C-alpha atoms as a printed R data frame, in Angstrom:
    type eleno elety resid chain resno       x      y       z
1   ATOM     1    CA   MET     A     1  -1.921 45.928  58.920
2   ATOM     2    CA   ALA     A     2  -0.687 48.701  61.005
3   ATOM     3    CA   LEU     A     3   3.121 49.124  61.744
4   ATOM     4    CA   TYR     A     4   2.612 50.508  65.122
5   ATOM     5    CA   ASP     A     5  -0.380 49.669  67.403
6   ATOM     6    CA   ARG     A     6  -0.892 52.084  70.304
7   ATOM     7    CA   SER     A     7  -2.899 49.704  72.362
8   ATOM     8    CA   GLN     A     8   0.289 47.562  72.937
9   ATOM     9    CA   ALA     A     9   2.368 50.546  74.033
10  ATOM    10    CA   GLN     A    10   3.519 50.704  77.715
11  ATOM    11    CA   ALA     A    11   3.165 53.674  79.976
12  ATOM    12    CA   PRO     A    12   6.490 55.547  80.334
13  ATOM    13    CA   ILE     A    13   8.536 54.647  83.308
14  ATOM    14    CA   HIS     A    14   9.240 57.725  85.775
15  ATOM    15    CA   ARG     A    15  12.621 57.428  87.523
16  ATOM    16    CA   GLN     A    16  13.891 59.413  90.331
17  ATOM    17    CA   PRO     A    17  16.818 61.736  89.410
18  ATOM    18    CA   SER     A    18  20.192 60.399  90.522
19  ATOM    19    CA   PRO     A    19  21.924 62.428  93.200
20  ATOM    20    CA   PRO     A    20  24.567 64.886  91.872
21  ATOM    21    CA   ALA     A    21  28.108 63.756  91.784
22  ATOM    22    CA   PRO     A    22  30.292 64.917  94.665
23  ATOM    23    CA   ILE     A    23  32.100 68.082  94.043
24  ATOM    24    CA   SER     A    24  35.896 67.720  94.255
25  ATOM    25    CA   GLY     A    25  37.626 69.985  96.759
26  ATOM    26    CA   TYR     A    26  35.070 69.688  99.425
27  ATOM    27    CA   GLN     A    27  35.666 67.673 102.562
28  ATOM    28    CA   ASN     A    28  32.097 66.446 102.979
29  ATOM    29    CA   ALA     A    29  30.328 65.444  99.863
30  ATOM    30    CA   ARG     A    30  27.053 66.391 101.431
31  ATOM    31    CA   GLU     A    31  28.258 69.874 102.108
32  ATOM    32    CA   ALA     A    32  26.788 72.315  99.735
33  ATOM    33    CA   PRO     A    33  29.014 74.649  97.878
34  ATOM    34    CA   LEU     A    34  28.974 78.404  99.138
35  ATOM    35    CA   GLN     A    35  26.160 80.545  97.968
36  ATOM    36    CA   PRO     A    36  26.597 84.306  97.183
37  ATOM    37    CA   GLY     A    37  24.740 85.188 100.458
38  ATOM    38    CA   ASP     A    38  27.311 83.240 102.541
39  ATOM    39    CA   LEU     A    39  30.170 85.596 101.710
40  ATOM    40    CA   GLY     A    40  28.808 88.239 103.961
41  ATOM    41    CA   TYR     A    41  29.308 85.876 106.858
42  ATOM    42    CA   ILE     A    42  32.728 85.090 105.822
43  ATOM    43    CA   ALA     A    43  33.629 88.747 105.597
44  ATOM    44    CA   GLN     A    44  32.179 89.488 109.045
45  ATOM    45    CA   ARG     A    45  34.242 86.579 110.393
46  ATOM    46    CA   GLN     A    46  37.508 87.852 108.888
47  ATOM    47    CA   ALA     A    47  36.645 91.510 109.990
48  ATOM    48    CA   LYS     A    48  36.109 90.174 113.535
49  ATOM    49    CA   ASN     A    49  39.797 88.718 113.472
50  ATOM    50    CA   TRP     A    50  41.296 91.899 112.283
51  ATOM    51    CA   PRO     A    51  43.664 93.270 113.075
52  ATOM    52    CA   PRO     A    52  45.642 90.146 113.888
53  ATOM    53    CA   SER     A    53  46.673 89.549 117.590
54  ATOM    54    CA   ASP     A    54  50.039 90.920 118.545
55  ATOM    55    CA   ALA     A    55  50.334 88.528 121.412
56  ATOM    56    CA   GLY     A    56  53.410 86.686 119.732
57  ATOM    57    CA   ILE     A    57  55.180 89.901 119.161
58  ATOM    58    CA   LYS     A    58  54.714 91.044 122.774
59  ATOM    59    CA   TYR     A    59  55.939 87.582 124.040
60  ATOM    60    CA   ILE     A    60  59.112 88.023 121.904
61  ATOM    61    CA   PHE     A    61  59.701 91.553 122.952
62  ATOM    62    CA   PHE     A    62  59.176 91.033 126.750
63  ATOM    63    CA   GLY     A    63  61.154 87.751 126.620
64  ATOM    64    CA   SER     A    64  63.980 89.457 124.929
65  ATOM    65    CA   LEU     A    65  64.009 92.175 127.543
66  ATOM    66    CA   ALA     A    66  64.060 89.620 130.292
67  ATOM    67    CA   VAL     A    67  66.980 87.663 128.661
68  ATOM    68    CA   ALA     A    68  69.042 90.456 127.387
69  ATOM    69    CA   PRO     A    69  71.057 91.232 130.661
70  ATOM    70    CA   ALA     A    70  72.017 87.524 131.012
71  ATOM    71    CA   ILE     A    71  73.057 87.308 127.315
72  ATOM    72    CA   THR     A    72  75.093 90.653 127.721
73  ATOM    73    CA   TYR     A    73  76.842 89.428 130.885
74  ATOM    74    CA   PHE     A    74  77.900 86.217 129.572
75  ATOM    75    CA   TYR     A    75  79.189 87.763 126.220
76  ATOM    76    CA   TYR     A    76  81.329 90.280 128.089
77  ATOM    77    CA   GLN     A    77  82.532 87.772 130.520
78  ATOM    78    CA   TYR     A    78  83.620 85.529 127.685
79  ATOM    79    CA   ARG     A    79  85.166 88.417 125.789
80  ATOM    80    CA   LYS     A    80  87.030 89.594 128.966
81  ATOM    81    CA   GLU     A    81  88.483 86.059 129.705
82  ATOM    82    CA   HIS     A    82  89.506 85.646 125.991
83  ATOM    83    CA   MET     A    83  91.155 89.047 125.828
84  ATOM    84    CA   ASP     A    84  92.965 88.197 129.117
85  ATOM    85    CA   ARG     A    85  94.409 85.038 127.542
86  ATOM    86    CA   VAL     A    86  95.558 86.766 124.392
87  ATOM    87    CA   ARG     A    87  97.131 89.647 126.523
88  ATOM    88    CA   LEU     A    88  98.969 87.141 128.697
89  ATOM    89    CA   GLN     A    89 100.169 85.160 125.751
90  ATOM    90    CA   MET     A    90 101.500 88.344 124.077
91  ATOM    91    CA   LEU     A    91 103.351 89.308 127.335
92  ATOM    92    CA   LYS     A    92 104.820 85.834 127.553
93  ATOM    93    CA   GLU     A    93 106.060 86.095 123.978
94  ATOM    94    CA   ALA     A    94 107.513 89.540 124.621
95  ATOM    95    CA   GLN     A    95 109.331 88.238 127.811
96  ATOM    96    CA   GLU     A    96 110.855 85.204 125.915
97  ATOM    97    CA   ARG     A    97 112.156 87.640 123.162
98  ATOM    98    CA   TYR     A    98 113.599 89.815 125.816
99  ATOM    99    CA   LYS     A    99 115.371 86.890 127.504
100 ATOM   100    CA   ALA     A   100 116.419 85.412 124.173
101 ATOM   101    CA   GLY     A   101 118.467 88.510 123.179
102 ATOM   102    CA   GLY     A   102 116.599 91.659 123.502
103 ATOM   103    CA   ALA     A   103 113.738 93.324 121.829
104 ATOM   104    CA   ARG     A   104 114.141 93.867 118.055
C-alpha cells in the first residue's frame, strides 16, 4: 500500500498576484512613485521658475513711494500740532508763575 498516490493529486491552482499595497505619502494610490528618469523633468521645471519673481518686492517698493508723502505729511502735521500744544502749555505755566509772584 502506497502512502501517497500520484493519480489522486490535483493540479496546482494558479492565482493572480494581488495588487501592491498603496504607498503612504501619495495623494493618489494609483500614482506610481517617481522614477530616476523623472528627476530631470523636475529639475527643468525648477530651473524654469528660477530666479523667483520680484513682482511682490516691486509692488511693495512702488507702493511705499506712492504712500510715503502722505505718511510724512500727517506725521509732521501731528508733530507740529502736538509741539504747539506743549509750547502753549509751557507759556501759560510761565505766565501763571509770573502773575503769582515773579519768576524764580
